[in-house]
Residue, then its C-alpha position, 0 to 999 in steps of 0.5 A: x500500500x502506498x499513500x500519495x497526498x498531492x497538492x491541490x485546493x478544495x476538500x480532499x477526496x479519499x481515493x482507493x486505487x486497486x491496480x497491480x500494474x505499477x505503470x497503470x497505477x502511475x498513469x492513473x496517479x498522474x491523471x488525478x494529479x493533472x485533475x487539480x482535485x485535492x485528494x489522498x490515494x491509497x494504492x493496493x496491488x491485490x484485492x486481498x489486501x484492499x479488502x483488509x483496508x475496507x474492513x479496517x482489519x490488522x494494520x489497517x485499523x485506522x484506515x480512512x473510508x474511501x470516497x471513491x474506489x478505482x478498481x482493475x479486474x485482473x488482480x492477484x489473489x482476490x480479483x476485481x469482480x470479487x472485490x466489487x461483489x464485496x463492495x456491493x453486498x456489504x451494507x456499509x460499502x454500497x454507496x461508495x462509487x466504484x470506477x472499473x479501470x480495465x484492459x478487458x474488452x469482454x462485454x460479459x466483464x462490463x455486463x457483470x460489473x454493471x449488474x453489480x452497480x459500478x459508477x463507470x467502466x472505463x477501458x485502459x488505456x483510458x481516455x484521460x478527459x473522460x476519466x477526469x470527467x468521471x472523477x469530478x462528477x464523483x467528487x460532486x457526489x461525495x460532497x453531496x453525500x457528506x452534507x446530507x448526512 
């Protein structure tokens, strides 16, 4: 797990990036940095560790609750669909937006993710403008959820 805390303005967005490819993780982090949204990022390279973080188990007992999850489907240990299923079946996680970032061009993968309630499904390599538009929209949603609470 890696913490990235770039400079920016506004309220920080807690982003959980679950991506086993360091190249893809770096591209995603750079796109977020260019977005100009102040955020903290937690990077996980496998689904099992990400689930431990979500449940605040062990070394993650003080982990922040993510505002947004960026999820690759092809992960070691626990795959992305299993992580997504966990996020959508556990009541305390159902309102966390999930953006799938994947190299899969299999329509069945996209259909399964949509049935599980992803906020967005983006194929890699992603169009940066589309990606940033999704993140900005989700930033607005997370602030609306906070003020409604």
